[in-house]
LUMVEX-861832 format. One record per atom (N, C-alpha, C, O): x negated, y negated, z negated. Coordinates in steps of 0.02 Angstrom, whole numbers, plus 50000, padded with zeros to 5 digits. Example, Ala and Ser with C-alpha at 12.3 -4.5 7.8 and 13.67 -1.06 7.14 Angstrom:
BEGIN
493405028449610/493855022549610/493405016549610/492885016649577/493585011249646/493165005349643/493554999849606/493304994349598/
This chain:
BEGIN
499665006649999/500075000049994/499634993050007/499064993149984/499794988150034/499284983150051/499734978150016/500334978750004/499244972249999/499754966249962/499454960850010/498874960950031/499794957450021/499354949150062/499584942649995/500074943049958/499204938549995/499184933249939/499214927050001/498834926750049/499764922549986/499794915750008/499324909849982/499524908549925/498874906449997/498614901649975/499114896549978/499494895350025/499054892849906/499404888549873/499434882149932/498924881049965/499984878449943/499994874449992/499544867249968/499664865249911/499134864250002/498894858849969/499334853649950/499934854249963/499114848049918/499494843449871/499524837649916/499054835149948/500194835749914/500214828549983/499834823249952/499664818249984/499694824249883/499374818649841/498754818649827/498664824549814/498074815349818/497524813049821/497454810549750/497804805649737/497104812749706/496984806549640/496124806749641/495754811749643/495934799349638/495444797649571/495464791249541/495654785749562/495174793949472/495254788549420/494414784449397/493874787049383/494564779149399/493894776049378/493944772949335/494394768849346/493694772149279/493784770449221/493524762349204/492914762649206/493744755449189/493674751049206/493654747149135/493754751049089/493574741549118/493594737149082/493304739949018/493304746049008/492984734648967/492804738648895/493104743348875/492834748248849/493944742348889/494414748048865/494364754548886/494494759748855/494124753448957/494024760248985/494664763349022/494754769349022/495034759449048/495614759549061/495654763349137/495384760949188/495984768749135/495994773249196/496354769249252/496964769149258/495844765349298/496284763949354/496164769349390/495644772649390/496934771049440/497114776349456/497104775049547/497414770049566/496814778749592/496934777949645/497244786549670/497034792249660/497814783949705/498204789749732/498274787349816/498194781649836/498424792449851/498274793549910/498624798949959/498504804949953/498964797049995/499414803950046/498924805150087/498624801550128/498844811850069/498284815750100/498474818350186/498144822550216/498964815350211/499194815950274/498854810750328/498574811850381/498984804750292/499004797450322/498294794850268/498074789250283/498044797350228/497534793250187/497704786950169/497254784050139/498324783150179/498534776750132/498564779150074/498844784250054/498124773550035/498044774749974/498434766149937/498434760449961/498754769249862/498714762949826/498444763749763/498544768549727/498034758049748/497774759349677/498094755749620/498274749849622/498154759549570/498744757749528/498224756949447/497824760649419/498504749549431/498184745849369/497504743649360/497154743949309/497334740549440/496574738849431/496534733849383/496844728549391/496244734649344/496064730249256/495444727349290/495464721249287/495054728849313/494404727349342/494024731049379/494274735849409/493274729449386/492814733349424/493094733649490/492974738849520/493424729249518/493614728349578/493244730749636/493434735849665/492744727549655/492304732249696/492134739349699/492214743549743/491894739749639/491734746349640/492304751949641/492224757749660/493004748849615/493524754749675/493734752149729/494214754949755/493474746749759/493524747349839/492944749249865/492894750149926/492674749749842/491774754549878/492154760849879/492324762149936/492354765549834/492564771749813/493124771349867/492934774249918/493664769149874/494024769649927/493734769649973/493754775050001/493404765550000/493024767050071/492714772250079/492894775750126/492224774350042/491814779350029/492144787050067/491934791050109/492834786050021/493254791750030/493594792750109/493834798150127/493554785950159/494024785050210/494714782950196/495134784550239/494944779250139/495584779050128/495844772350156/495394768450170/496264770950164/496584763450178/497094761650118/497664763650104/496604756150085/497174753050035/497664748850059/497614743150082/498344753950047/498934750150070/499344745750015/499664740850035/499344747549950/499644742849893/499284744649847/498874749249847/499454740449797/499204738449721/499744738449694/500164733949697/499794745749651/500384746449606/500244742349527/499654741449512/500724740349483/500504739149419/501194740149378/501764738149389/500854744749317/501264748749258/501614744349207/502144745449179/501064737049199/501314734049159/500794726649152/500204727649165/500904722949141/500464715749136/499854715249076/499664709649060/499644719449053/499114718149021/498584718249045/498514721749095/497944714049014/497444711749051/497124717549083/496924716649141/497014725749043/496514729949048/496844731649117/496454733149162/497484731549128/497824736149179/497974729149232/498094731049290/497994723949227/498284719449283/497854714749304/498014712049357/497104712249267/496814709049276/496474707149327/496294701349335/496334712749374/495874712249414/496424712049494/496194711349551/497084712749478/497604713349540/497474708749579/497464710649637/497314701149570/497454696349615/496724696849649/496674694849707/496254698949623/495594698949667/495684703349719/495554701349776/495934710249710/495964714749736/496404714349797/496254716849851/496974710949784/497424708849839/497044703249882/497134702849943/496624699049847/496264694549918/495874698949951/495874698950012/495544702649920/495124704249966/494994709649995/494464711550019/495784713649991/495944720750020/496474716750070/496524717950130/496824711950036/497574708250097/498174714050060/498774712950069/498024718250032/498584723149989/499144720349967/499064714749944/499774722649966/500344718249906/500384719449835/500474725049812/500354715749810/500494719749732/501244720549706/501614715649700/501444726949692/501894729849678/502044730549610/501564732849580/502434729549582/502654727749502/502114723949458/501554721949473/502524723749387/502744728749354/503544726149349/503594720149358/503914728249341/504694725849295/504444717749278/503914715549256/505224713949302/505154706849285/505024704649205/504884699049184/505084709749176/504964708349102/504564706549070/504604703149019/503944709349111/503184707549102/502894700449122/502324698449110/503294697849149/503034689449178/502754687449138/502214684849152/502984687649066/502394681049017/501884684749008/501374681349002/501754693049002/500974694449006/500554692349064/499954690949061/500874692449108/500374691849188/500354684749185/499834682449207/500864679749159/500714671849162/500094669849126/499804664649143/499784674749059/499424674349016/498794675949035/498324673749003/498694679649083/498024684549116/497544681349110/497074685349106/497264673449104/496954670849121/496754668449052/496144668949042/497034666549014/497134665448941/496704671348911/496124670748891/497064676748911/496814684848876/496094684248900/495664683848856/495874683948976/495524685949003/495024682248964/494634685648930/494964676648965/494524672548926/494224674848851/493624675548838/494684675748812/494834677948755/494344683348749/493894682948707/494394687948784/494174694248788/493494697048829/493214702548831/493374690348865/492834691948884/492734694348966/492194696148991/493394693749002/493534697349067/493584689549092/494164688649075/493434684949113/493634678649128/493714679349235/493774674349271/493704684949254/493904685749302/494584685949308/494824682649355/494904688649278/495664689049267/495974683349282/495864677849257/496434685049331/497064679749355/497694681649362/497914687349371/498024675849356/498704677749349/498884678649423/498434678149464/499564680149446/499674683749497/500404682749518/500674682449463/500804682149556/501484683449574/501604689349625/501434689249685/501934694849590/501984701749635/502364700649699/502894697449705/502034703449743/502514703749801/503214706349808/503694703949840/503154712549766/503894713849732/503914716849660/503474720649640/504524714649619/504424716849556/504954723649580/505244724549633/504934728149515/505064733349521/505774736249457/505864732749406/506074740749465/506704742049425/506754749449412/506344752949442/507254752549369/507284758649376/507684759749437/508094756149465/507394767749456/507754768949510/507494767349580/507714770249630/507044763049583/506704759349630/506204766749666/505924771049632/506204766449724/505654772849754/505174767649808/505354762949844/504584770349798/504044767649854/503894773849896/503944779849887/503634769349954/503224775050000/502604774350008/502384768650007/502224779150016/501504779150021/501374781850077/501294787750066/501294780650138/501064785950207/501674790650201/502224788950179/501534796450222/502114802350192/502464802350133/503034804550138/502304800450077/502464803650001/502914799749977/502814794150002/503314799549947/503764795649909/503724794449829/503384798949803/503894791249798/503644789549716/504254786549707/504554782649744/504444789549640/505164787249615/504834783549543/504424786349506/505124776149532/505004770449491/505474771349443/506084770949454/505184772849379/505534773149299/505284767849256/504704767249236/505874763349240/505724758149191/505564761149126/505974765349108/505124760349091/504874762849023/504774758048969/504204758348946/505184753648941/504874749848896/504814750248829/505324752348802/504284748748787/504234749648730/503624746048701/503584741348662/503084750348739/502414746148738/502434738448752/502334733948711/502574737748812/502914731148832/503554734448871/503684740148890/503994725648874/504614726148897/504494728148979/504934731649003/504144726849007/504184727249084/503894732749114/503824733149175/503704737649068/503374743949088/503644750249133/504154753449122/503254751049178/503574755149242/502874761149243/502264760449234/503304767349259/502804773049279/502984775249367/503524773849394/502614777549390/502604779249462/502414789349453/501944791649420/502984794049495/503034797549480/503224803049558/503764802249588/502904806449574/502864809649648/503064816049636/502644820049617/503704817949645/503994823749617/503614829049663/503424834049633/503484828549729/503124834449766/502604836149743/502524842149750/501994832549708/501464832749695/501534834649612/500984833949583/501914836249580/502294837249522/501654832649472/501284835549433/501624825149485/501104820449460/501404816249441/501934815049470/501214812249385/501464804249372/500864800249326/500494802849284/500894792749349/500454788949318/500854785749275/501384783349296/500674785149204/501074782149152/501024775849125/501474773049093/500454773549139/500074767949100/500174769849030/500114775749013/500334765048984/500214765748910/500864766848876/501014765148819/501344770848931/501994775348877/501684780248842/501794780048781/501344784348861/500964791748839/500474793348850/500254793048907/500124795648802/499444798848798/499334805548770/499624808448724/498654807848820/498614814148762/498714813648701/498454808848673/499134818148662/499104818748583/499154810448550/498924808848495/499434806548588/499914798848566/500184794948607/500174796748666/500394790348594/500844785948634/500514778348617/500024777348580/500864773748650/500544768548655/500874763748603/501414765248576/500574758748591/500404753248537/501234749048529/501514747048580/501434748548487/501904744148493/501774738048444/502294735248426/501284735948424/501284729248380/501034722148430/500724717148411/501194723348474/501264717048518/501974712448537/502564714148531/501744706848557/502374702648558/502984706648617/502894707348677/503494708448585/504164710748630/504154718448645/504504721448686/503464722348585/503424728148599/504154731248568/504554726948550/504364738748561/504994740548526/504664748048519/504444750248572/504614751548469/504344757548442/504964760348459/504924764248506/505574759648434/505874764248465/506314765148518/506754769448511/506284761248578/506204760948645/505874763648680/506054766148733/505174763548650/504524767648672/504804777248660/504764781548704/504994777948608/505094784248598/505624785548638/505494790648671/506254783048654/506734781648688/506414784048769/506504789648792/506054779048800/505674779848857/505414786148876/505584788848929/504934788948831/504774796148838/505304801948845/505324805148898/505774803548790/506104808948787/506724806748844/507004812048859/506984802148874/507554799848912/507214800148990/507474802849038/506564796648991/506304795349055/505794799949082/505764801649142/505414801849035/504974807549057/504944813549050/504574816549088/505294817049002/505304822548988/505964826049046/505894831749069/506464822349059/506824825649121/506424827149172/506624831449210/505854824449183/505334826549253/505114831749256/505054834149312/504934835449204/504814842349202/504114843349164/503614840049177/504164849449107/503644851149090/502944851949124/502394850749101/503124854349187/502494855049220/502154849549248/501604850549276/502394844449246/502094836349292/501414835649234/501354836249173/501014834149288/500294832649260/500344825049259/500614821249299/499974823549190/500124814949203/499234811549173/498854813649130/499174805649219/498554801849177/498884798049154/499394796149183/498704795849095/498804789549060/498494785949077/498114787049124/498564777349032/498204773649029/497514773849004/497094769749021/497424777948972/496724778448929/496554785848909/497024788548880/496074789248918/495954794748906/496074800248937/496164798948996/496154807848921/496074813348959/496784812848994/497204808548981/496884819149054/497444818349061/498044825949026/497834830848996/498414825249034/498774830549012/499544831749052/499754828949103/499904837249004/500634839549050/501184837148997/501094837948936/501684834549020/502324833648993/502294839548941/502284839048880/502294844248970/502454851448926/502074850948868/502364850648813/501404850748871/501014850848814/501064846648767/500954847948708/501304838848800/501644834248722/502014835248695/502094833448637/502494839448737/503094840948710/503264845848642/503704846648601/502644848348659/502504855048624/501884851348556/501894853748500/501514846948569/501044845348519/500944840248494/500594839748443/501314833448533/501264827248517/501474825348457/502024827848444/501234821548410/501444820448332/501974817048353/502484819348326/502134810748402/502504805648408/503154809348430/503644810648396/503034810648493/503564812648529/503664821548558/503854823148614/503514825348512/503464831448541/504264833448519/504524830548471/504604837948552/505304841648528/505324840748437/505744837848403/504734844048417/504804845748337/505024837648304/505504836348268/504484832948331/504384826148305/505214823348313/505604821148271/505294824348369/505954820048384/506484824848343/506884821348313/506584830848336/507154832848316/506974832548237/507344836448208/506604829848199/506544828248148/506624820548119/506814818248066/506424818348169/506484808948161/506094808648126/506094805748071/505654811648153/504994808648106/504874800448094/505124796948138/504634797648053/504634789148042/503894789148055/503474788848010/503714789548137/502984789248154/503304781948188/503864780948210/502794777948185/502924771048218/502134770548230/501744768448188/501914773148309/501074770248294/501014763348322/501374761248367/500564760248294/500204752648319/499604754548321/499224749948308/499304760548334/498394761448343/498344764648389/497864768448384/498754765448458/498464770448498/498034767748541/497874761948526/497834769448577/497064767848625/497184762848646/496674759448648/497874758448679/497954751348708/498874750148703/499134744848723/
């Protein structure tokens, strides 16, 4: 009796991560593996380094996507748009006040190249983005900031979640207009329904899966949510 094996289908999405700024924020480049059109998610800094890697891999930068308006995620967006001609997409307009203060925060935290910008397109719950032949759904996940969004590709079972969720933690909620209860709701009602098998890149630190975080994350695991544990983090990576 002979058996045959079918090789797994190649992913429609490519991913590489470039840690940027002193906070080692996971600037994430995703691309359509058919058309090689790319989007850079959260260019907080090191713009030339990221653009150089995009070019080295033979990608065409098509869009710049922003999860939220914090300096380490959005501080380099204006520079990247200027150098590449790519439009800035996102975040949700409730983060306008963070974007307006990027230059102030840049001077304060030693990133004077940070500049404010007006996105080409604001995002909202249920929006869809097209990158080459790939489609990405947008989910509004307030809590860390009021206008935070995440990007999900169902075909690749992949998400970039910014500072909503980390491996073993969740985003800080000690910023202006943060809301710890909203953050927990965002994770439980927006992320978990996407599937336990989803691999995610967080805003900082190592990748994980939604299933692993549902099992072990002390703030948003199924057990923690059932117990309504009074864990209200203000000490996450960012």
